[in-house]
VMD Tcl script that draws the C-alpha trace (Angstrom):
set ca {
  {83.94 89.75 119.93}
  {86.95 92.05 120.46}
  {89.08 89.09 121.59}
  {88.23 87.15 118.43}
  {89.03 90.07 116.14}
  {92.27 90.74 118.03}
  {93.33 87.10 117.67}
  {92.51 87.09 113.94}
  {94.41 90.34 113.40}
  {97.42 88.94 115.29}
  {97.41 85.72 113.24}
  {97.12 87.75 110.04}
  {100.08 89.96 111.03}
  {102.24 87.00 112.06}
  {101.35 85.22 108.82}
  {102.40 88.19 106.73}
  {105.63 88.43 108.70}
  {106.39 84.74 108.23}
  {105.71 84.85 104.50}
  {107.82 87.99 104.14}
  {110.61 86.37 106.13}
  {110.58 83.30 103.92}
  {110.39 85.31 100.70}
  {113.12 87.82 101.62}
  {115.38 85.65 103.80}
  {118.47 86.50 101.76}
  {117.66 90.21 101.21}
  {115.77 91.70 104.20}
  {116.25 95.31 103.03}
  {114.47 94.46 99.79}
  {111.55 93.16 101.87}
  {111.46 96.39 103.90}
  {111.57 98.50 100.73}
  {108.79 96.45 99.15}
  {106.66 96.76 102.30}
  {107.08 100.53 102.48}
  {106.41 100.87 98.75}
  {103.22 98.81 98.97}
  {102.02 100.80 101.98}
  {102.60 104.09 100.14}
  {100.90 102.77 97.01}
  {97.81 101.53 98.87}
  {97.59 104.78 100.84}
  {98.00 106.91 97.71}
  {95.41 104.96 95.77}
  {92.87 105.13 98.58}
  {93.45 108.87 98.97}
  {93.06 109.41 95.22}
  {89.78 107.46 95.23}
  {88.55 109.51 98.20}
  {89.42 112.78 96.46}
  {87.70 111.72 93.23}
  {84.57 110.66 95.09}
  {84.53 113.95 97.04}
  {84.76 115.94 93.80}
  {81.84 114.07 92.29}
  {79.64 114.47 95.38}
  {77.30 117.47 95.07}
  {77.67 120.15 97.71}
  {81.29 119.48 98.57}
  {83.65 122.35 99.19}
  {86.00 123.15 96.35}
  {88.52 125.96 96.13}
  {87.21 129.17 94.65}
  {87.90 129.23 90.94}
  {86.67 130.96 87.82}
  {83.08 130.25 88.83}
  {83.51 132.44 91.96}
  {82.36 129.93 94.58}
  {83.55 130.50 98.13}
  {85.79 128.07 99.93}
  {84.76 126.62 103.29}
  {87.28 128.83 105.12}
  {85.90 132.00 103.54}
  {82.34 130.95 104.37}
  {83.22 130.21 107.98}
  {84.96 133.58 108.38}
  {81.96 135.33 106.87}
  {79.64 133.40 109.17}
  {81.73 134.32 112.21}
  {81.46 138.01 111.34}
  {77.73 137.91 110.73}
  {76.66 135.57 113.52}
  {75.39 132.07 112.90}
  {71.75 131.44 112.00}
  {70.26 134.26 114.06}
  {72.29 133.56 117.19}
  {73.82 136.64 118.81}
  {77.45 137.29 118.11}
  {79.63 137.34 121.23}
  {82.52 139.79 121.24}
  {85.20 140.94 123.66}
  {86.79 144.36 124.05}
  {89.99 144.96 122.04}
  {93.02 143.35 123.70}
  {90.93 140.97 125.84}
  {92.48 137.91 124.17}
  {95.90 139.06 125.42}
  {94.82 139.53 129.05}
  {95.36 136.88 131.71}
  {91.72 137.19 132.70}
  {89.49 137.98 129.71}
  {87.44 141.11 129.81}
  {83.66 141.16 130.15}
  {81.68 139.48 127.42}
  {79.26 141.64 125.44}
  {76.35 140.19 123.47}
  {75.43 142.16 120.38}
}
mol new
graphics top color blue
foreach p $ca { graphics top sphere $p radius 0.5 }
foreach p [lrange $ca 0 end-1] q [lrange $ca 1 end] { graphics top cylinder $p $q radius 0.2 }
display resetview
């Protein structure tokens, strides 16, 4: 199956190249500019659609605004301080992250 899809992708790419070569035979830089512009447009449109769909989806993380909701980063920092879902929080003595060999681990 992978060989078939690889062959189809290769034929597709060669076909696009041949059509582009025929269409922009006299002005190859125009063909390059058009290709880059189309790639940016398709990427921008798909990213805009993804962002719109993420905003409409309930429970997605949005930046904290007038409604006072927390961002994902603030929630994760708060969760790291408090421990996660009843699991013990593991801490190291001050300066242990700077040592070559970390200090002993303490479970609170």
